[in-house]
N, C-alpha and C positions, 0 to 999 in steps of 0.2 A: 521207752516212750515217756515223754514228759507229762507231768500232771497238768490237767486242764483246770483253769480257774472257774469257768462257767459251763453249765450244762443246760441244754434246751429241754424244757419240761412240757411245753405246749406249742402247737402250731396249727394255724388254719389259714385257708385262702389259697388262691391260685394266681390270679392276676395281681392282687394286692395281698400282702402277707402280714399276719399278726402272730407274734411269737412271744412266749414268756421264757426268760432265761433266769437261772438261779446262780448266784455266786456261791460256790461250794464251800468257801471259807466263812462267810458271814451269814448265809441263808437269805440275804436280801434278794427279792425278785425284781426283775426289770421287764418292761414292756417294750418290744421292738415292733414298729410298724413300717413297712416298706411298700412302695408302689412306684412302678417305673424305675427311674434313675434316682429317686429320692428315698429317704428313710429317716427314722429318728428313734432314739433310745431314751427312756426315762424310767426312774424308779416307779414301780407299781405301788399305788397308794390305797390304803384301806379307807373305810368310811370316816375314820377319825383323822384322816389327813397324814397319818404316819406311814412309813414304808412297810410293805408286807414282808414279814420275816418268817420263814418256816424252818423247822429243824432240818439239818442237813443229813440225808440218808447216805450211808456208804454204798458204793456200786457193787 
């Protein structure tokens, strides 16, 4: 099995979905929002405007 670069750490919604994904190499978190046939992905930013980075925990 190949190593996966991203892991989903949060999800909510049914018709529209909001998810938070973490890059397991850098710890940077990304926000994904999808509704219908559209969606978007962006780095999750803290109140200081910098990307949210959390320590990577081994599975």
